[in-house]
ZAPA-456299 format. One line per 2 residues: their letters; for each residue x, y, z of N, C-alpha, C. Coordinates in steps of 0.2 Angstrom, whole numbers. Example, Ala and Ser with C-alpha at 12.3 -4.5 7.8 and 13.67 -1.06 7.14 Angstrom:
AS) 66/-28/39/62/-22/39/66/-16/39  64/-11/35/68/-5/36/64/0/39 $
REM end
This chain:
MA) -159/38/-4/-154/37/0/-148/36/-4  -149/35/-11/-144/34/-15/-138/40/-14 $
NR) -142/44/-15/-139/52/-15/-134/52/-8  -138/50/-1/-132/51/5/-127/47/4 $
HL) -129/40/1/-121/37/0/-117/39/-3  -120/42/-10/-114/45/-14/-111/52/-9 $
SR) -115/55/-5/-113/61/-2/-107/59/4  -108/54/6/-104/51/11/-97/49/8 $
SV) -98/47/2/-92/46/-2/-88/51/-3  -91/55/-6/-88/62/-7/-84/66/-1 $
VL) -90/67/4/-86/68/11/-79/63/13  -78/57/12/-75/54/13/-68/56/9 $
QS) -68/56/3/-63/58/-1/-60/65/0  -65/68/3/-62/74/4/-57/74/11 $
LF) -61/72/15/-58/71/22/-50/67/20  -49/62/17/-44/60/14/-40/65/13 $
EW) -41/69/7/-36/74/6/-36/78/9  -39/81/14/-37/84/19/-33/82/25 $
DF) -33/76/25/-29/72/30/-22/71/27  -22/66/22/-16/65/17/-12/71/16 $
RG) -13/76/13/-11/82/12/-9/87/16  -11/85/22/-9/90/29/-13/97/28 $
RN) -19/97/25/-22/104/23/-25/107/30  -25/114/29/-28/117/34/-36/117/35 $
DK) -38/118/41/-46/116/41/-50/122/37  -48/127/36/-51/132/31/-51/130/24 $
ES) -49/125/23/-46/124/15/-52/117/14  -55/116/19/-62/110/18/-67/112/13 $
PE) -70/118/12/-74/118/9/-74/121/1  -66/121/-1/-63/122/-7/-63/115/-9 $
II) -61/109/-3/-59/103/-5/-66/100/-8  -71/101/-3/-78/99/-5/-82/101/-11 $
SR) -81/107/-13/-83/110/-18/-79/106/-25  -72/106/-24/-69/103/-30/-72/95/-30 $
NV) -72/92/-26/-74/84/-25/-82/83/-27  -87/88/-27/-91/87/-28/-91/88/-36 $
KE) -89/90/-39/-90/92/-47/-87/87/-50  -81/84/-45/-77/79/-49/-82/72/-47 $
FA) -83/70/-41/-88/64/-40/-94/63/-41  -98/69/-40/-104/71/-40/-106/75/-45 $
PG) -104/74/-51/-108/81/-55/-115/80/-55  -118/87/-57/-126/86/-57/-129/85/-51 $
MA) -126/85/-45/-130/85/-38/-133/91/-38  -138/92/-37/-139/100/-37/-141/102/-28 $
DT) -142/97/-24/-142/99/-17/-137/96/-12  -131/98/-10/-125/97/-7/-126/98/-1 $
SF) -131/101/2/-133/103/10/-129/98/15  -131/90/13/-130/85/18/-123/85/18 $
ID) -119/84/12/-112/85/12/-109/90/16  -110/97/14/-108/103/18/-109/101/26 $
LL) -115/99/29/-116/99/35/-111/92/39  -112/87/34/-107/82/37/-101/84/36 $
MK) -97/88/33/-90/87/34/-88/94/38  -93/99/39/-94/104/45/-92/101/51 $
GI) -97/97/53/-99/92/59/-94/89/60  -89/85/56/-83/80/56/-79/85/58 $
MA) -76/90/55/-71/94/55/-73/98/64  -77/100/64/-77/104/71/-78/98/77 $
KK) -79/92/75/-78/86/81/-72/83/81  -68/84/76/-62/79/74/-58/78/80 $
AD) -56/82/85/-54/79/92/-57/76/95  -63/77/98/-67/72/100/-67/66/97 $
LD) -68/64/92/-68/58/88/-62/55/87  -55/59/86/-49/55/86/-50/51/95 $
QI) -52/55/101/-50/52/106/-54/47/107  -61/46/104/-66/42/105/-62/34/100 $
IE) -58/36/96/-55/29/91/-50/27/94  -47/33/99/-40/29/104/-43/25/107 $
KA) -48/27/112/-51/22/118/-54/17/115  -58/15/109/-61/9/104/-56/5/103 $
AP) -51/10/101/-45/4/97/-38/6/99  -38/3/107/-32/5/109/-24/2/107 $
DW) -25/-3/104/-19/-6/101/-17/-4/95  -21/1/90/-21/6/85/-19/13/88 $
PI) -14/16/88/-12/24/89/-16/28/83  -19/33/83/-23/36/77/-19/37/72 $
DK) -12/38/72/-7/40/67/-3/34/64  -6/27/67/-6/20/64/-11/19/59 $
IS) -16/20/61/-21/18/57/-22/21/49  -24/17/44/-22/18/37/-26/26/37 $
PV) -25/31/33/-28/36/33/-36/35/28  -36/28/26/-43/29/22/-47/26/28 $
DR) -45/21/32/-48/18/37/-49/24/45  -45/28/45/-45/33/49/-52/37/49 $
NI) -51/41/42/-57/45/40/-64/41/40  -65/35/38/-71/31/38/-74/31/46 $
LR) -69/30/49/-70/31/57/-72/36/59  -69/41/57/-71/48/58/-80/50/57 $
LG) -81/48/50/-87/49/49/-92/44/51  -89/38/52/-95/35/54/-96/35/63 $
LY) -91/39/66/-92/40/72/-97/46/74  -96/51/68/-98/56/71/-107/55/68 $
EL) -108/51/64/-114/49/63/-117/45/67  -113/42/71/-115/36/76/-117/41/83 $
IF) -114/46/84/-114/50/89/-118/55/90  -116/60/84/-118/67/84/-123/68/80 $
AD) -126/64/75/-131/64/70/-138/65/74  -142/67/70/-149/65/73/-151/59/72 $
RS) -153/55/76/-155/48/75/-162/48/70  -167/52/71/-172/51/65/-169/52/60 $
EV) -165/55/58/-161/55/51/-158/51/50  -152/48/55/-147/43/54/-148/39/60 $
PA) -152/33/60/-151/28/65/-145/25/66  -143/22/72/-136/20/73/-134/15/68 $
KV) -139/10/67/-137/6/62/-135/7/55  -138/12/53/-137/15/47/-130/18/47 $
AI) -128/21/52/-122/26/53/-116/18/53  -117/13/56/-113/9/55/-113/5/48 $
NE) -118/3/45/-118/1/40/-115/5/33  -117/10/34/-114/14/29/-105/16/29 $
AI) -104/15/35/-97/17/37/-93/10/33  -96/5/35/-93/-2/33/-93/-4/26 $
EL) -99/0/23/-99/-1/15/-92/4/12  -93/10/15/-88/13/13/-80/10/13 $
AK) -78/7/20/-73/3/21/-72/-2/16  -76/-7/14/-76/-11/9/-75/-9/1 $
TF) -77/-2/-2/-77/1/-5/-70/3/-7  -68/8/-1/-62/12/-3/-55/9/0 $
GG) -57/4/7/-52/2/11/-48/-3/9  -44/-7/14/-41/-13/11/-45/-20/12 $
ET) -41/-25/13/-46/-32/14/-49/-32/19  -45/-30/25/-47/-30/33/-51/-25/35 $
SG) -51/-19/32/-55/-12/34/-62/-12/36  -67/-17/32/-73/-19/34/-74/-22/40 $
RF) -69/-26/41/-70/-30/49/-68/-24/54  -61/-20/52/-58/-15/57/-64/-9/58 $
VN) -67/-7/54/-71/-2/57/-77/-5/59  -79/-11/58/-85/-14/60/-84/-15/68 $
GV) -79/-18/68/-76/-20/77/-76/-13/80  -74/-8/77/-72/0/83/-79/2/83 $
LG) -84/3/77/-91/5/79/-93/0/82  -94/-6/82/-97/-10/86/-96/-9/93 $
AV) -88/-8/95/-88/-7/101/-91/0/105  -89/4/100/-94/11/103/-102/11/102 $
YK) -106/6/101/-112/6/98/-113/2/105  -111/-2/107/-111/-6/114/-111/-2/119 $
EL) -105/3/118/-104/8/124/-110/13/125  -114/15/119/-118/18/120/-126/15/122 $
GE) -126/10/124/-131/5/125/-135/2/119  -131/3/113/-135/-1/107/-143/3/107 $
PG) -142/10/104/-147/13/104/-150/10/97  -157/9/97/-163/7/91/-161/0/89 $
KE) -159/-4/94/-156/-11/94/-165/-13/92  -170/-13/96/-176/-15/96/-181/-12/92 $
AA) -178/-8/87/-183/-4/83/-184/-8/77  -190/-9/74/-192/-11/67/-189/-9/62 $
PA) -185/-13/56/-183/-9/52/-188/-6/48  -186/0/46/-192/3/41/-191/1/33 $
KK) -197/0/31/-199/-3/24/-197/3/20  -192/-1/14/-189/3/10/-191/3/4 $
KK) -196/7/0/-198/6/-7/-192/6/-12  -192/1/-14/-187/-2/-20/-187/2/-24 $
PA) -182/6/-28/-183/8/-35/-183/4/-40  -188/6/-45/-189/1/-51/-182/1/-54 $
EV) -179/-7/-56/-173/-9/-57/-173/-9/-65  -169/-6/-68/-168/-4/-75/-163/-11/-78 $
PY) -167/-16/-83/-164/-19/-86/-157/-16/-90  -152/-21/-88/-145/-22/-89/-145/-19/-96 $
EQ) -149/-21/-101/-148/-18/-109/-151/-12/-109  -155/-10/-104/-157/-4/-105/-154/2/-102 $
MP) -150/1/-99/-145/5/-95/-141/9/-100  -140/16/-100/-138/20/-102/-129/19/-102 $
IQ) -126/20/-108/-119/18/-108/-116/25/-108  -109/24/-105/-103/29/-104/-98/27/-108 $
HL) -95/30/-113/-89/27/-116/-83/31/-111  -77/26/-112/-72/30/-108/-65/28/-112 $
GG) -60/29/-113/-54/27/-116/-49/27/-109  -45/23/-109/-37/23/-108/-33/22/-110 $
AV) -25/21/-106/-20/19/-112/-14/15/-106  -11/9/-109/-5/8/-105/0/11/-110 $
VY) 2/18/-107/8/21/-111/16/18/-108  19/17/-115/25/14/-114/30/19/-118 $
AK) 37/19/-116/43/22/-120/48/19/-119  51/19/-124/59/15/-126/65/21/-124 $
NE) 68/19/-119/74/23/-117/80/20/-117  84/21/-123/89/16/-123/89/8/-123 $
KD) 89/5/-118/89/-4/-118/82/-5/-114  80/2/-111/74/0/-106/68/1/-109 $
IY) 63/-3/-107/55/0/-108/52/2/-101  50/9/-102/45/11/-98/39/12/-97 $
LA) 36/11/-92/27/13/-93/25/17/-88  21/22/-89/19/28/-87/12/26/-84 $
FV) 11/29/-76/5/28/-72/4/33/-69  -2/34/-67/-3/40/-63/-6/37/-54 $
HD) -5/41/-50/-6/38/-44/-14/42/-42  -17/38/-38/-24/41/-35/-24/43/-29 $
IF) -26/47/-24/-26/48/-19/-28/43/-12  -31/38/-16/-32/31/-12/-26/26/-12 $
GH) -19/27/-14/-14/23/-14/-13/19/-21  -18/20/-26/-16/15/-31/-13/19/-37 $
WT) -8/15/-40/-7/16/-46/-11/15/-52  -13/18/-57/-18/15/-63/-16/20/-69 $
LS) -21/19/-73/-20/21/-81/-23/27/-81  -21/31/-86/-23/37/-89/-28/36/-93 $
KG) -35/39/-90/-40/37/-94/-46/43/-95  -51/43/-96/-56/49/-96/-62/48/-100 $
KI) -67/52/-100/-73/51/-104/-71/54/-110  -75/48/-115/-74/49/-124/-80/54/-125 $
PE) -79/60/-128/-85/64/-129/-89/62/-135  -94/63/-136/-99/59/-140/-98/61/-147 $
GI) -98/58/-152/-94/57/-160/-88/56/-162  -83/56/-155/-75/55/-156/-73/47/-154 $
AP) -70/45/-160/-69/38/-161/-64/36/-154  -65/31/-151/-61/29/-146/-54/29/-144 $
DQ) -51/27/-149/-44/29/-151/-40/36/-149  -44/39/-154/-43/46/-155/-45/50/-148 $
GT) -51/47/-145/-54/51/-138/-47/49/-133  -44/42/-133/-40/40/-129/-35/45/-129 $
IN) -31/47/-135/-26/51/-137/-26/57/-134  -33/61/-135/-33/66/-133/-32/67/-125 $
KV) -35/61/-121/-36/60/-114/-28/59/-111  -26/56/-114/-18/55/-112/-14/62/-113 $
KE) -15/66/-117/-13/72/-118/-14/76/-113  -20/78/-112/-24/81/-108/-22/80/-99 $
EI) -21/74/-97/-19/70/-90/-11/71/-90  -7/69/-94/-1/69/-90/3/72/-96 $
GL) 0/74/-100/5/79/-106/9/75/-111  7/69/-114/11/65/-118/8/65/-124 $
DV) 13/65/-130/9/63/-137/9/56/-137  3/53/-139/5/45/-140/3/45/-146 $
SI) 6/37/-147/3/33/-153/-1/26/-152  -7/25/-153/-9/18/-153/-6/13/-156 $
KS) -7/8/-153/-1/3/-155/-5/-5/-156  -8/-7/-151/-14/-12/-150/-19/-10/-146 $
DL) -23/-14/-148/-31/-12/-144/-30/-18/-139  -31/-17/-132/-31/-21/-126/-37/-24/-124 $
GT) -42/-21/-126/-49/-25/-124/-53/-18/-120  -59/-21/-118/-64/-16/-114/-65/-19/-108 $
NE) -67/-15/-102/-68/-16/-97/-75/-13/-95  -81/-17/-92/-87/-14/-91/-88/-14/-84 $
YI) -92/-9/-81/-94/-8/-74/-100/-4/-75  -104/-8/-68/-111/0/-68/-109/2/-63 $
AN) -111/9/-63/-111/14/-59/-116/18/-58  -118/21/-52/-124/26/-51/-120/33/-52 $
DP) -126/36/-57/-126/42/-58/-131/46/-54  -130/52/-51/-135/56/-45/-141/57/-49 $
EI) -140/59/-56/-145/62/-60/-150/56/-63  -147/51/-66/-151/46/-71/-150/40/-69 $
GK) -146/38/-62/-147/32/-60/-140/28/-62  -143/21/-62/-138/17/-65/-136/18/-72 $
IR) -128/17/-73/-126/17/-80/-122/12/-80  -120/10/-88/-114/5/-89/-108/10/-90 $
KQ) -103/9/-88/-97/14/-91/-91/8/-94  -91/9/-100/-86/6/-104/-80/8/-105 $
VH) -74/6/-103/-68/8/-103/-65/3/-109  -62/7/-114/-58/5/-119/-51/6/-119 $
YY) -47/1/-119/-40/1/-117/-35/-1/-122  -29/3/-123/-24/4/-128/-17/2/-127 $
LA) -14/0/-129/-7/0/-129/-4/7/-133  -1/12/-129/1/17/-134/7/18/-133 $
ES) 11/20/-137/19/22/-137/21/30/-137  23/33/-132/27/38/-131/34/40/-133 $
SF) 37/45/-133/44/47/-132/44/47/-124  51/46/-121/53/45/-115/54/53/-113 $
TD) 48/57/-111/50/64/-108/45/65/-103  48/70/-100/43/73/-93/37/71/-93 $
LH) 35/69/-88/26/69/-86/24/74/-84  19/78/-85/15/84/-82/8/82/-80 $
LA) 7/81/-74/1/77/-72/-3/84/-72  -10/84/-75/-15/89/-74/-17/90/-67 $
KK) -20/95/-66/-24/95/-59/-30/93/-59  -31/87/-58/-36/83/-58/-38/82/-51 $
PG) -44/82/-48/-46/79/-42/-45/71/-41  -42/69/-36/-42/62/-36/-35/59/-39 $
LD) -29/63/-41/-24/60/-44/-20/65/-41  -13/62/-38/-7/66/-34/-1/64/-37 $
DA) -1/61/-41/6/61/-45/7/56/-52  11/57/-54/13/52/-62/20/51/-63 $
KW) 22/45/-64/28/43/-65/28/39/-71  36/36/-73/38/32/-77/40/27/-73 $
FK) 40/19/-74/41/14/-70/44/10/-76  52/7/-75/55/2/-78/51/-5/-79 $
LA) 51/-7/-84/45/-13/-85/47/-19/-79  53/-20/-78/54/-24/-72/51/-21/-65 $
DI) 49/-17/-65/49/-14/-58/41/-13/-55  37/-13/-60/30/-14/-60/26/-19/-55 $
LE) 29/-24/-54/27/-29/-50/26/-27/-43  31/-22/-41/28/-20/-34/24/-16/-33 $
LN) 20/-14/-38/15/-8/-38/8/-9/-34  4/-5/-32/-2/-7/-31/-8/-5/-35 $
FY) -10/-10/-38/-13/-9/-45/-22/-11/-43  -26/-8/-44/-33/-10/-44/-34/-17/-48 $
ND) -38/-21/-44/-41/-29/-47/-43/-29/-55  -45/-22/-57/-48/-23/-64/-44/-21/-69 $
IL) -37/-17/-66/-33/-14/-69/-27/-19/-70  -25/-22/-68/-20/-29/-67/-21/-32/-73 $
PI) -26/-36/-75/-27/-40/-83/-25/-36/-88  -25/-29/-89/-24/-25/-93/-18/-22/-94 $
VT) -13/-20/-88/-7/-20/-88/-2/-27/-91  -5/-33/-86/-2/-38/-88/-2/-40/-96 $
KA) -7/-40/-97/-8/-40/-105/-3/-36/-110  -3/-30/-109/2/-24/-111/9/-27/-110 $
VT) 11/-28/-104/18/-31/-103/20/-37/-106  15/-42/-107/16/-49/-111/17/-46/-118 $
ML) 14/-42/-121/15/-39/-129/22/-36/-128  23/-32/-124/30/-27/-124/35/-34/-123 $
AQ) 35/-38/-119/40/-43/-117/42/-47/-124  36/-48/-127/38/-52/-134/41/-49/-141 $
EK) 40/-42/-138/45/-38/-143/51/-38/-143  55/-38/-136/60/-37/-135/65/-43/-137 $
REM end
């Protein structure tokens, strides 16, 4: 079932892109195909993704009406794009999916997990409230059903998990008396650092230089080591892996940024050092940026 959770994540990201960018419905297959390659590489069977996306697109008018009735204080266009599309996905599975394949409680729980992962602080509660209200209107199907016993996959010890190396950089440039930082913006509304997978046999610093050039078109030189972040991720082919991201402080000339056509990213900009406090960063990125800013402030 891990693949189904990953599949729902891909569908959500595709729905978000379709919604946020005002895409035509006919473009959804192309969006799905691109996001599968980006977020679920190696997934051989995408039939669940395709069926889920097609079903949601076909029923989106009905789904939006249900959302408006279940959350009357929140007009559909006032709900955040992430929450709105989680509700579309969750409601589709709750109402229209085959219950033998997706029990009602599974549909709700999966939507709540997506909200916790991709939404804001209150997204989980909001999604739970809306779907819970609809679930009650449906007569709470499956409430008395005994939960199916799941066979737990064998746990791989932390020390034995494969390690994937990535490199990223806080890129800065000096322009007259000001220092600027370059960030990329993702489709979920966060500003983050340019980073990418380091090929085997390439040193982390050189790999990071290559990735920055590839992603935002800048030639950079490494100035300082900012440390390493590590997190555990699920790979559809090999299971849990440890992703280690080595971060650097890197200098560039103050020139135009050229964002590569990469799924998940929609903008790249320079910001003055004093202006970055207002930006929306991921929690694990903030300490890295703070450390870099402290180093740069000491140089001024």
